[in-house]
C-alpha positions as a printed Julia matrix, in Angstrom:
333×3 Matrix{Float64}:
 181.73  241.29  -18.7
 179.85  241.08  -22.02
 181.76  242.65  -24.28
 180.63  244.19  -28.18
 182.76  244.08  -31.32
 184.75  247.86  -31.48
 186.19  249.02  -34.25
 190.05  249.69  -34.89
 190.12  252.89  -35.8
 191.96  256.52  -35.29
 189.57  259.23  -34.1
 191.63  262.77  -35.08
 190.65  265.81  -33.44
 189.11  267.63  -37.09
 186.05  265.01  -37.56
 186.36  264.37  -34.08
 182.2   265.14  -33.37
 180.97  264.16  -36.58
 183.33  260.3   -35.76
 181.64  260.63  -32.53
 178.4   260.61  -33.72
 178.1   258.03  -35.84
 177.25  254.69  -35.06
 178.66  251.43  -35.33
 178.29  249.48  -38.37
 176.38  245.9   -38.58
 178.57  242.57  -38.47
 178.37  238.7   -40.03
 177.59  236.49  -37.2
 180.47  235.19  -37.16
 182.89  238.09  -37.47
 180.9   239.46  -34.16
 181.18  236.06  -32.47
 184.6   236.43  -32.64
 184.69  240.37  -32.09
 182.8   239.9   -28.65
 185.27  237.73  -26.83
 188.19  240.77  -27.65
 188.92  242.88  -24.94
 187.44  246.73  -26.38
 190.09  249.41  -25.82
 189.8   252.83  -25.98
 193.08  255.22  -25.36
 193.28  258.2   -24.99
 195.55  260.98  -25.96
 195.04  264.4   -25.71
 198.12  265.45  -27.99
 199.55  264.27  -31.12
 200.49  261.22  -31.64
 203.6   263.0   -33.62
 204.52  265.21  -31.1
 207.9   263.13  -30.63
 207.0   263.02  -27.02
 204.72  260.86  -24.57
 201.94  260.52  -27.22
 203.93  259.26  -29.33
 205.44  256.68  -26.69
 201.47  256.3   -25.84
 201.09  255.03  -29.58
 204.09  252.5   -29.95
 202.04  250.92  -27.34
 198.91  250.79  -29.28
 201.01  249.61  -32.32
 203.0   247.04  -30.47
 199.57  245.49  -28.84
 197.62  245.96  -32.54
 200.33  243.57  -34.2
 201.43  241.37  -30.87
 197.78  240.75  -29.48
 195.09  241.34  -32.1
 193.41  237.79  -31.41
 192.63  239.01  -27.98
 192.3   243.05  -27.42
 190.36  245.0   -30.12
 192.42  248.65  -29.71
 191.25  252.26  -30.58
 192.83  255.63  -29.73
 191.97  259.58  -30.02
 194.34  261.57  -30.01
 194.39  266.12  -30.25
 191.4   266.7   -28.45
 191.01  270.41  -26.96
 190.77  270.8   -23.6
 186.76  271.13  -23.22
 186.34  268.07  -25.32
 188.1   265.6   -23.0
 184.79  264.63  -20.65
 183.08  264.76  -24.41
 185.23  261.88  -25.3
 186.14  259.59  -22.75
 182.35  259.06  -22.3
 182.54  258.33  -25.55
 185.07  256.03  -25.15
 183.84  253.98  -22.01
 180.03  253.55  -23.5
 181.93  251.91  -26.42
 184.99  249.68  -24.71
 185.69  247.84  -21.86
 189.47  249.29  -20.79
 190.12  253.42  -21.35
 193.79  254.58  -21.27
 193.88  258.19  -20.22
 197.53  259.44  -20.51
 198.45  262.78  -19.11
 197.64  264.74  -15.97
 195.72  267.1   -17.81
 193.15  264.58  -17.65
 192.3   263.73  -14.4
 189.49  265.75  -13.42
 187.16  264.8   -16.03
 188.72  260.85  -15.67
 187.71  261.15  -12.29
 183.96  262.61  -13.74
 183.42  259.92  -15.81
 185.27  256.87  -13.97
 181.46  256.42  -11.59
 179.55  256.76  -14.48
 180.76  253.58  -15.71
 181.07  251.8   -13.0
 181.65  248.15  -15.11
 184.37  250.21  -17.47
 188.22  249.63  -16.19
 189.78  253.36  -16.59
 193.54  253.84  -16.03
 195.43  256.95  -16.06
 199.01  256.98  -16.83
 201.15  260.17  -15.85
 198.07  262.05  -13.52
 199.03  262.71   -9.52
 201.07  260.15   -7.58
 198.85  261.53   -4.68
 195.51  260.84   -5.98
 193.1   258.31   -4.29
 192.51  255.47   -7.01
 188.86  254.77   -7.91
 187.07  251.09   -7.37
 187.52  251.15  -11.26
 190.32  253.53  -11.81
 194.01  253.06  -11.35
 197.09  255.76  -12.52
 199.88  254.67  -13.45
 202.73  256.47  -12.27
 205.88  256.82  -15.45
 208.37  257.92  -12.7
 209.51  260.76  -14.3
 211.32  262.03  -11.48
 213.45  259.45  -11.03
 214.84  259.77  -15.31
 214.98  263.65  -14.96
 217.1   262.83  -11.44
 219.07  261.1   -13.78
 218.81  263.85  -16.67
 220.49  266.19  -14.07
 223.31  264.47  -13.41
 223.95  264.02  -16.64
 223.57  267.86  -17.79
 225.54  268.84  -14.67
 228.64  265.99  -15.65
 229.04  267.32  -19.04
 228.05  271.33  -18.86
 231.17  273.47  -19.16
 229.78  276.82  -17.87
 228.42  274.81  -14.47
 224.89  276.06  -15.53
 221.92  274.25  -16.83
 218.61  274.95  -16.65
 215.13  272.7   -17.27
 211.69  273.43  -19.18
 208.57  272.57  -19.26
 204.83  272.28  -20.49
 202.11  272.98  -18.34
 202.47  273.39  -14.79
 201.55  269.83  -12.99
 202.57  268.21   -9.89
 204.47  265.29  -11.41
 206.2   267.94  -14.26
 207.2   270.26  -11.12
 208.73  267.24   -9.2
 210.65  266.73  -12.11
 212.4   269.57  -12.28
 213.28  269.06   -8.82
 214.97  266.26   -9.48
 216.14  267.09  -12.05
 217.96  269.66  -10.04
 218.45  267.7    -7.3
 219.89  265.08   -9.25
 222.7   268.05  -10.88
 223.6   268.71   -6.86
 224.41  265.23   -6.75
 226.64  264.93   -9.3
 228.92  268.2    -9.62
 228.03  269.72   -5.8
 227.33  273.51   -7.29
 226.17  273.55  -10.36
 224.04  276.7   -10.47
 220.37  275.46  -11.87
 218.14  278.37  -13.26
 214.85  278.48  -12.59
 212.81  276.07  -13.74
 210.57  277.19  -16.64
 206.96  276.33  -17.52
 205.89  277.14  -20.81
 202.17  276.55  -20.16
 201.76  274.61  -23.49
 203.74  271.14  -24.31
 203.48  271.49  -27.83
 204.77  274.75  -28.72
 207.45  275.51  -29.86
 207.43  279.05  -30.67
 207.67  278.95  -26.57
 209.69  276.56  -25.7
 212.79  278.15  -28.08
 211.89  281.37  -26.5
 212.8   280.31  -22.65
 215.39  278.13  -24.33
 217.2   281.95  -25.83
 216.51  283.55  -22.67
 217.97  280.58  -20.96
 221.37  280.38  -23.08
 221.51  283.5   -23.23
 221.86  283.76  -19.52
 224.97  281.49  -19.33
 223.57  277.93  -19.26
 224.55  275.34  -22.0
 222.7   272.39  -21.29
 218.6   272.2   -21.24
 216.58  269.54  -19.6
 212.66  269.66  -20.27
 209.45  267.83  -20.5
 208.12  269.73  -23.66
 207.28  266.81  -26.64
 206.41  268.98  -29.54
 207.72  271.96  -28.2
 211.75  270.13  -27.94
 211.96  271.33  -31.64
 211.77  274.81  -30.91
 214.62  274.24  -27.71
 216.61  272.22  -30.17
 216.96  275.31  -33.07
 217.48  277.79  -29.68
 219.99  275.25  -28.81
 222.39  275.09  -31.9
 221.85  278.73  -32.57
 223.53  279.39  -29.45
 225.48  276.49  -29.89
 223.76  274.89  -26.49
 223.08  271.21  -25.31
 219.82  269.57  -24.35
 218.43  266.81  -22.77
 216.26  264.59  -25.55
 212.99  261.73  -24.36
 210.94  260.41  -23.13
 211.96  258.42  -26.53
 215.45  257.81  -27.14
 217.29  258.89  -30.08
 220.56  258.35  -31.67
 223.52  260.27  -30.57
 225.8   262.05  -33.16
 228.59  264.08  -33.35
 226.55  267.07  -35.19
 223.66  266.76  -32.08
 223.12  269.46  -29.67
 221.69  266.02  -27.31
 223.92  265.64  -24.69
 221.44  261.66  -24.35
 218.11  260.72  -23.89
 215.69  260.36  -21.09
 213.23  257.35  -22.09
 209.88  257.42  -20.58
 208.22  254.26  -22.39
 204.13  255.19  -21.68
 203.63  252.12  -23.85
 204.4   249.42  -22.47
 202.56  251.08  -19.78
 199.51  250.1   -21.75
 200.71  247.11  -22.93
 200.44  246.41  -19.0
 197.2   247.67  -18.41
 196.11  245.44  -21.29
 198.0   242.24  -19.67
 196.36  242.37  -16.05
 192.74  243.49  -17.6
 193.23  240.06  -19.47
 194.98  238.27  -16.13
 191.84  239.45  -13.92
 194.85  241.07  -12.11
 193.72  244.5   -12.4
 193.92  246.71   -9.47
 192.57  250.51   -8.21
 196.33  251.67   -7.07
 198.81  253.95   -7.14
 201.45  251.77   -9.06
 205.25  252.83  -10.44
 206.47  252.0   -13.54
 210.36  253.5   -12.21
 213.77  252.77  -11.71
 213.21  251.01   -8.4
 210.0   248.58   -9.99
 211.1   245.68  -11.89
 208.51  247.27  -14.46
 210.33  248.47  -17.06
 209.63  252.12  -18.93
 212.06  254.23  -16.9
 215.63  255.04  -18.11
 218.13  257.95  -19.43
 221.06  257.08  -22.27
 223.64  259.17  -22.17
 225.78  260.13  -25.83
 228.66  260.59  -24.49
 231.55  257.64  -23.63
 233.94  259.36  -21.74
 234.59  257.21  -18.84
 234.39  259.42  -16.61
 230.95  260.48  -16.64
 229.59  256.99  -17.34
 230.72  255.57  -14.34
 229.35  258.49  -12.59
 226.11  258.78  -14.44
 226.27  255.01  -13.58
 226.26  254.89   -9.76
 223.55  258.19   -9.87
 221.41  255.61  -11.63
 222.02  252.8    -9.08
 221.5   254.62   -6.37
 217.91  255.77   -7.38
 217.13  252.12   -8.41
 218.56  250.41   -4.43
 216.14  253.49   -3.47
 218.98  255.16   -1.71
 218.36  258.18   -2.68
 214.51  260.41   -3.32
 214.64  262.02   -6.35
 213.13  265.68   -5.13
């Protein structure tokens, strides 16, 4: 494949249309030759790189690639894109890159429309449907959120004092629904009889107000620990937790444990590691158009749970449950 030079740029949503219509500036002959030898990678992040969630985790991988692979890779990304613009952005990225990585199952329909029109471009979707059929040039990378949320539910049940816990998700995508069921299953495995109230899906990963409202309703109903997949919406849950003297689960980027924090622990889901993997397999010419898992049952680092308590019984119980998941002895959902 002949690779043309690509700019390493940040294309913000507010300037999306003007930026996408700009041509590339010409380069000197030596710069052109050097850039053409690099793998051009475009990363599509429909949310914000400061969402403290999946998009930020993905962006941290972009930063690592910029630092560690600058001699081999020319990487750019687009963030904060409205759903009606997904296809336009994907078309633009595909026209300028050798590899396009799209983060989030909400981009799946548009990605499956775009990929066949660019047969010489490699596409990877992270967090798409686990039962989606890969295309000739489209692979699906599964963060195995359900495995992490199984541990999350177990941890929530183990530290709950009321015996009642809840889960708040963003968009009701299959992967998020499966994760909520895994959360409930993990709780039952850790402390049989734990009450897990019906999961709430607020329709947005990045709306703190909606997340706070849902969390307040949970805490008001006797829930004392809430699991979540809501990215920026976590700030709303955190505020509700502090108001109600409740607890919650953090992630997908592990944070610090502190005495004044409402967090009982953090789900780890390293989306950036999956982008790095995609780059590596394309560079090595080992890319497979397949469903590729990144969970505890694989040797690909990406999923785990960090517990904030040092209570020996809780730690031992969670370690045993983690091993049961990693060994494949239990199905999260």
